[in-house]
C-alpha positions in Angstrom: 70.1 19.6 4.4 66.7 17.8 4.8 63.4 19.4 5.5 61.3 17.5 8.1 57.6 18.1 8.5 56.3 16.6 11.7 52.7 15.6 11.7 50.9 14.4 14.7 47.6 12.5 14.9 45.2 14.1 17.3 42.7 11.3 17.2 39.9 13.8 16.6 38.4 11.8 13.7 38.4 8.6 15.8 36.8 10.5 18.7 34.2 12.0 16.4 33.4 8.7 14.9 33.1 7.0 18.3 30.6 9.6 19.6 28.7 9.7 16.3 28.1 5.9 16.7 27.6 5.9 20.5 25.1 8.8 20.4 23.4 7.2 17.5 23.0 3.8 19.2 21.6 5.7 22.3 19.2 7.6 20.0 20.6 10.9 21.3 20.0 12.8 18.1 17.5 12.9 15.2 20.0 14.2 12.6 23.8 14.3 13.0 25.8 17.2 11.5 29.5 16.7 11.0 31.8 19.7 10.3 34.7 18.1 8.6 36.3 17.2 5.3 38.0 14.0 6.6 37.2 11.0 4.4 38.0 8.6 7.3 34.5 9.4 8.6 32.8 7.8 5.5 32.3 4.4 7.2 30.8 5.7 10.5 28.4 7.9 8.4 27.4 4.9 6.4 26.8 2.8 9.5 24.7 5.4 11.2 22.5 5.8 8.1 22.2 2.2 7.1 22.0 0.5 10.5 20.5 3.2 12.7 18.4 5.0 10.2 19.6 8.5 11.1 20.4 11.1 8.5 24.0 12.5 8.6 24.8 15.9 7.1 28.3 17.1 6.4 29.4 20.7 6.4 32.8 21.2 4.8 34.8 24.0 6.5 37.3 24.3 3.6 36.8 27.5 1.5 38.7 26.0 -1.4 36.2 24.1 -3.6 39.1 21.8 -4.8 39.3 20.5 -1.2 36.2 18.3 -1.3 36.2 14.8 0.2 34.2 13.0 -2.4 33.9 10.0 0.0 32.1 12.3 2.6 30.0 14.1 -0.1 28.8 10.8 -1.5 28.1 9.2 2.0 26.3 12.1 3.5 22.5 12.5 3.5 23.3 16.2 2.6 26.5 18.1 2.0 27.2 21.8 2.1 30.3 23.9 2.0 30.5 26.6 4.7 30.7 29.9 2.9 33.6 32.2 3.8 31.5 35.1 5.3 29.6 32.7 7.5 32.8 31.0 8.6 34.5 34.4 9.3 31.4 35.5 11.4 31.9 32.5 13.6 35.5 33.2 14.6 36.5 34.5 18.0 38.1 37.9 18.1 41.9 38.1 17.6 42.3 39.0 21.3 40.5 37.5 24.2 40.8 37.8 28.0 40.2 35.3 30.8 41.0 35.1 34.5 44.7 34.6 33.7 45.0 37.6 31.4 44.9 38.6 27.7 45.8 36.2 24.9 46.0 36.6 21.2 45.6 34.1 18.4 48.6 33.5 16.1 48.8 35.8 13.0 48.9 32.8 10.7 45.5 31.7 11.8 
């Protein structure tokens, strides 16, 4: 018996990096804030700061302090961990309703 874990790339880090750079080149922000812990964003952050002169802050959504991307922390103009109570206060309710009916988020979330 073999356990298989299927992982899929969503491309969200590539999309975020693309718009961080595009919006920076178009001067559409004064300061960029990234909510992520993905070290792949280190280089786009470095480019925005060095070439475009915009500060880039990183907010880490992981509650576990051991889950720190040191690449992001070192690249960012400023770095903060989002505190648990703040993160919890920003969540949608467990049950929502739209024009198609009621839906509930999975228990494991």
